[in-house]
N, C-alpha and C positions, 0 to 999 in steps of 0.2 A: 360516754364510755363507762363501762362498768367492770370492776375487777371481779373475775370469776374464780379466783383461787385455783385449786387443782382441776376444776372442771374445764379450764382453758385448754388442757391437752386434748381431750375428746372433742371439744368444740373446734379447735384448730383442724383436727382431722376431718370433721364434718364440713367445715367451711371450705376446705381444700376440695372435697367432693363436689360441693355446690359450685365452686369456681370452675371446675373441670366440666361440669354439665353445662354451664353457661357458655364456655368456650366451644364445646362441641355442638351446642345449639346454633351458635353463630356459623359454624362450618356445616350445618345441616346434617350432622351425623346422629343426633338424637332429636326426639320430638318435643322435649320440654326441659326446663331446668329442675334440678332437685333442690328445692328450697329446704333448708334445715332449720330445726328449732330445738332449743333445749327445753325439756319438760321436767317436772318434779320427779323425785325418786331416782335421780341418776339416769334418766332416759334421754335419748336423742331421737327426734323424728327426722326422717330423711325422705324428702319428696312428697310431703303432705301426709294426711291421715293414712295409716296403714302400716307402713314400714317403720318400725320403731325398735331401737336397740338399747340394751344396757350399755353404758359408756365403755365398760371393759370389753364387751362383745363387739362394739363398733371398732375399737382399736384392733381387735383380733381380725375383724373382717378386712380392714385396710391392709394389715400386715400379711395375711394368709390368703385373702380372697374369699373367705367364707366364714360366716358365723350365724348362729340361729337367732332370728329376730323374736320379738315378743309375739306370741301366737294369737292372743285375743284381738289386738288391733288389726293384725294381718287378715284374720278371718272376717272381721266386720267390714273391712275395706279392701276386699280381695283384688278387685280389678286394678285399683290404684297401686296396690302393693306390687302386683305383678309388673306393671309398667315401670315402677321405680327399680325393681330388681333387674329388669331387662336393661335399663339405662346404666345401672352399675356394672353389668356384664359388658356392655359396650365400652365403658371407660376402662375396665380391666383389660380388655383386648388390646388396647393401644400400648399398655405397659408390658404385656406378655411377649411382645415381639422382641426377639433378641438383638435385632439390628438397631444400631444407634442412628435414628433418622429424625427428620423435621418434627413429625408428630410426637415422638417419644420425648424429645428434648423440650419442645415448646410446652407441652402439657406438664412435663416434670417441673419446669420453671414456674409455671402458673400455680401448680399445686404447692410448691415450696414457698412461694411468695404470698400465697393466700394464707398459709399457716403463719408466716411471719407477720402478716397484717393482723391476724387473730390475736397473736401475742401482744402486738403493739397497741391493740384496741382494748384488750381485756386482762392485762396483767399490769398492776399498778407501777411496778418498776420500769417496764418498757414504755408505758404511757408517759411517765416523767422523762424518760430518756429522749423521746422524740418530740416533746411538746414545743420546742423552739423551732421546729422544722416544718410547721404546718403549711407554709407557703412555698414549699419546694417540691420538685417532681424528679423522680429517679427513673432513668431508662436503663433497662437491662436488655442487651441484645447479643446476638451471635453473628460475627462477621460473615458476610457473603451468604447468609441463610434466609434473610427476610424475617427472622424472629425478632420481635420487639415487644417487650413486656414492661408495663408502666406501673410504678409504685408511687402513690400520691395520696394526699389528704383531700377527701371529697367534700362536696357541699353538704353532705349528710353528717359531717363531723366524724368520719371514720377513715382510717387508712384503708386504701382500696387498691385492687389490682385490676388492670385491664390490658388488652393486647391490641396490636395493629396500629392503624392511624390514630393520632391523638391531637386534640385541639391546643394543648399547651406545649411550650418548649421545655425540654429537660433542663434542670439546673445542675444535674449530675448524671454522668453516663458511665456504665460498667459494661465493657464489651469483651465477651469471650472470643478467643482466637478461632475456635471452630466447634463443631458439634461434639466432638470427643471430649474436649476440655469442659464444655458446659455440662455434659452428661456426668463427668467425673465430679463436678461441683454438686450436682443434684444428689448423687449417692454418697457424698461425704469424702471423696478422695482428693479434693482440691486443697492445696496449700495456700491459704489466703495471704500469707506473708511472702512466700517466694513467687507466687503467681505473677504479680506485676513485674518483678525483677527479671524473670526468665521469658517474659513476653507471652505468657498464656492468656493474660488479660490486659486491657488498656483501661485506665480510669481517668476521669476528668471531672471538674466541677468541685462540689463541696465534699472533700475527702473525709472530714469527720462524720458527715451524715452517712456516707457509704460504709464507713467503719461500723457505725452504730447498727445500720440495717444488716450488715454482714454478721455482726455479733448476735443479733436476735435470731437471724436465720440459722446460725450454728446451734443455738439453744433449742430451736424447733427440731432440727435434725436429731439432736440427742434425746428428745423426749417424745416426739410424735412419730409413729411408724410411717414408713413410706410404701407406696405401691410398687416401687421399682425393686 
């Protein structure tokens, strides 16, 4: 794991996009994943050669839905760029729906936790914060919804996010009461102190680990734009 300094903010946004494309590929809603890569000169490549943004422009694209990419790579790899743009539009469509539903909440949780994983992997402070928890698995779910998102340390030596059925048992579980409460957490309206007390969430397992992951997640919300 490598400390990226301030670049971690744009990289977290990019990795959230990558995680969303992976999830939608599993659901057969897109044709491929958008693999992201940090380049020199403050550039981020999204979906392979072609679609490339200045980091500030990428953050603008996540927040507003549009930003102008680098033109030369786009022209030189036009077909791949168009495919990547189409997938980004497909991702955006799920978040533009005003209804709070399974897709919007599950994808929002995946995006948020992918950003959390990026900070945990590429910010020295958070690397140290979680280093004693590498044998643990956190399950985030929403009661009576079928949503299950896993946060764990992978065999590739990175904190990773996955969804659905999983081969390992959780050591900690964080359960939202319903889709509305989970949606509030995604957009920053959740009171992490009062939530367990008033029954909006149920928590079990290693509570210090849940506190640490929640702390990192709130830092991500403060610094990384959201698609919601």
